[in-house]
C-alpha positions in Angstrom: 0.0 0.0 0.0 2.9 2.3 0.6 3.9 2.3 -3.1 0.3 3.2 -4.0 0.3 6.0 -1.5 3.5 7.4 -3.1 1.8 7.3 -6.5 -1.3 9.0 -5.2 0.7 11.7 -3.4 2.8 12.4 -6.5 -0.2 12.6 -8.9 -3.5 13.0 -6.9 -5.8 14.2 -9.6 -4.6 12.0 -12.5 -6.7 8.9 -13.3 -5.8 6.1 -11.0 -5.3 3.6 -13.8 -4.7 -0.1 -13.7 -1.3 -0.1 -11.9 -2.3 2.2 -9.1 -5.6 0.4 -8.6 -3.8 -3.0 -8.4 -1.6 -1.5 -5.7 -4.5 0.2 -3.9 -7.0 -2.6 -4.0 -4.9 -5.6 -4.7 -2.6 -5.3 -1.7 -5.4 -5.2 0.9 -7.3 -7.9 -1.0 -4.4 -10.2 -0.9 -3.9 -9.7 2.8 -7.6 -10.2 3.6 -7.8 -13.3 1.3 -4.9 -15.0 3.0 -6.2 -14.2 6.5 -9.6 -15.5 5.5 -8.1 -18.7 4.1 -6.0 -19.2 7.2 -8.9 -18.7 9.5 -11.2 -21.0 7.5 -8.6 -23.8 7.1 -7.0 -23.8 10.5 -9.7 -22.6 12.8 -12.8 -23.5 10.8 -13.9 -19.9 11.0 -15.1 -18.2 7.8 -15.9 -14.5 8.2 -18.6 -13.4 5.8 -17.5 -9.8 6.4 -14.1 -10.5 4.9 -15.8 -12.1 1.8 -17.9 -8.9 1.5 -14.8 -6.7 1.8 -13.0 -8.8 -0.8 -15.9 -8.4 -3.2 -16.1 -4.6 -2.5 -12.4 -4.2 -3.1 -12.7 -6.0 -6.4 -15.7 -4.1 -7.6 -14.3 -0.7 -6.4 -11.0 -1.4 -8.1 -12.7 -1.9 -11.4 -15.1 1.1 -11.0 -12.4 3.6 -10.1 -10.0 3.0 -13.0 -11.0 6.3 -14.5 -11.5 8.2 -11.2 -8.9 10.5 -9.7 -6.2 8.6 -7.8 -7.1 10.4 -4.5 -10.7 9.2 -4.8 -9.6 5.6 -5.4 -7.4 5.7 -2.3 -10.2 7.1 -0.2 -12.5 4.3 -1.3 -9.9 1.6 -0.7 -9.2 2.9 2.7 -12.9 3.2 3.6 -13.5 -0.4 2.7 -10.6 -1.6 4.9 -11.6 0.7 7.8 -15.2 -0.5 7.6 -14.0 -4.1 7.7 -11.8 -3.4 10.7 -14.6 -1.6 12.5 -17.1 -4.4 11.8 -14.6 -7.1 13.0 -13.9 -5.1 16.2 -17.6 -5.2 17.1 -17.7 -8.9 16.5 -18.6 -10.8 19.7 -15.6 -12.6 21.2 -17.5 -15.8 21.8 -18.2 -16.0 18.1 -14.7 -17.1 17.1 -13.5 -20.6 18.1 -10.2 -20.6 20.0 -8.9 -24.0 19.1 -7.5 -25.1 15.8 -9.4 -27.6 13.7 -8.3 -31.2 14.3 -5.6 -32.4 12.0 -5.7 -36.1 12.6 -2.3 -36.2 14.2 -1.8 -37.4 17.8 -1.0 -34.7 20.4 2.2 -35.0 22.2 
């Protein structure tokens, strides 16, 4: 995201374009996707909010190709902040604390 920030700071009113949008929306999407996969496979805990955020990042990334770079960055940041705020409000008892069984004996 830092590279995308540098590009937006250098040229805030130019069209975001494919490269900038891949950096702005692809970086957070990659992080959220790997965290979602990790939680789903190891803890058997699939967050629907992360799937919604991934979808929102993909759609917003395509819709803001011709938008000014600063607007694309604001939208990407708003999606990530909304996800963080939603997950912060998630009840603590909702997430299982133990990993899913792997079939290996415990030592």
